N, C-alpha and C positions, 0 to 999 in steps of 0.2 A: 731704482728707488734709492734715494740717499740714505745714508746711515746717520742716525741721530744719537748722540751720547749725552745722557742726563747726569748732571751733577746731583749730589745728595739732596739738595733742596727739593727737587721735584719728586723724589720717592718718599720723603718724610710724611706727606699726608697719607700715603698707603700704609705707613707704619704707625699711624696714630698721632703724629705730631702736626699741629696746626702751623701753617706758614702763611705769610701775607703775599699771595699771588692772586691778582685779580682774575676772576673768571676761570680759575683752575678746573673746577668740576665740569664746566662747559667745554673747555678746549682740550684738556688732557686726553680724553678718550679719542679725539679726532687724530691725534698724533700717529696712531697705528695705521691709519688709512693711507698716510703719505710717506711714512718713514719706517725703515728697519730700525727699531728702537732698542738701545742698550743702556745698561747701568753697570757699574763696577761692584764686585763683591766688597770692595773697600768701603763703598757707601753704606753697606749694611753695618759694618763695624763702626763707621763714623756716626750713623744714625743711633746706634745703641749707646754710644758715648754721649751723644746729645741728650738722650733720654735719661741716662744715669745722672748727668749734670742737672737736669730738671728735677728729678725726684730726690736728689741728694738731701735737700733741705726741706722737703715737704713733710708736714706733720700729718696730713690726711693720708692714712694708710690705704684706704679704699681707692683713692685717686692714683696713688703709686702703683697699686696692683692693676688698676685699669690700664695705665700706660704700658706696663710690662706685658699685659695680656694683648693689647692692641698691637704692640710690636711683634709678638709671636704670631698673631693671626695674620698680620700684614706680610710677615716673612713667608708664611705658607702660601699666601696669594702670589707673591712675587716669584717664588721658586716654581710654582705650578703654572704660571702664566706663559703661554706660548707666544704671546705678542711682545712682551717686554723681556728681552733676552739679557742674561747675565754674561758679562764679558769674561775673558780670562783674567785671573787674579794678577798674574805678572809673568814676565819672561825677561830675557836679557836685554832686549831692545827697549822695553818699557822702563826697566830699571836704569838703563843708560840715559834715556831722556829725562827721567825723574831726577837723576843725579845732576844733569846739566841745568835743570830748572832751579836747583838749589843755588847754583852759581849766578843765576839771573835774579836771585833774591826771594824766591818762593820757599819759605821756611816750613810751611805746613805740608807734612808728608802726604796726607790725604789729598790735598789739592794737586800736588805734584803727580801723584799716581793717577788721578782722574784725568788730568790734562794729558799725561803721557799715554794713557790707554786710549783716549779719544784720538790722539795722534796716530797711534799704532793701527787703529781701525780706519783711519782717514775719514773720520766722522765729523759731523757738525756738533761741536760742544755747546750745550746749553747751560749757562751758568750766570749767576748774579755777581760772581766774584770779580770786582773791578781790576784786581791785580792780575788775574788770569787774562782778562781782556787786554790789559796793557802788554803783558808778555807776548800775546799773540801778535800784536802790532810790531813788536820789537824782535821777534824770534826768527827772522829770516836766516840767521846764522846757524840755527839748530838743524840737526840731521833730518827731522821730520816734525810736523805739527798738524793740528786738526785741519780738516777741510775748511772750516769756518768756525767762528765763535760768536754766539748770539745770546741774548738774555730772553726772559719769558715774554716780554712785550714784543720783541722782534719775532719770536716763534709764533705768537698769536697772529701777528700781521701776515706772516707767511702762510699760516693755515687759512686765514680769511681769504687770501688771494687764490688759494687752491679750491675753496668751497664754491 
């Protein structure tokens, strides 16, 4: 069974943040049937950062509290889910690749760590980040890289082929 590594975008709905992914609720549960599925603990931090940015200027206190509550509830779901696995946070190989990615122009530390961790696991990285797709195409010089890199639409196509 191939390993699939999810970028933060795909766990945001679990944490209460709406994202524009067509047919997410239809296809996401099917992922577990065909892939050993991982996410990075870095994504939990990035997701909280996104929520803080959303609520920062909100006047509606109830909505702010709702988003924070949904994050905590989703966090409990993720941590207790035996199908969606949390990866290691970091190690020297992940950090080495993350540092190399900085030289390739990836300035966002979260993106570098997610890409590097997917590489460490030799997983298929699912991301909408066009810069990470570009780096994958150009990264033959790197010590290691993900098994493949796809976006949501490509993942849906692969799932449809397996159904």
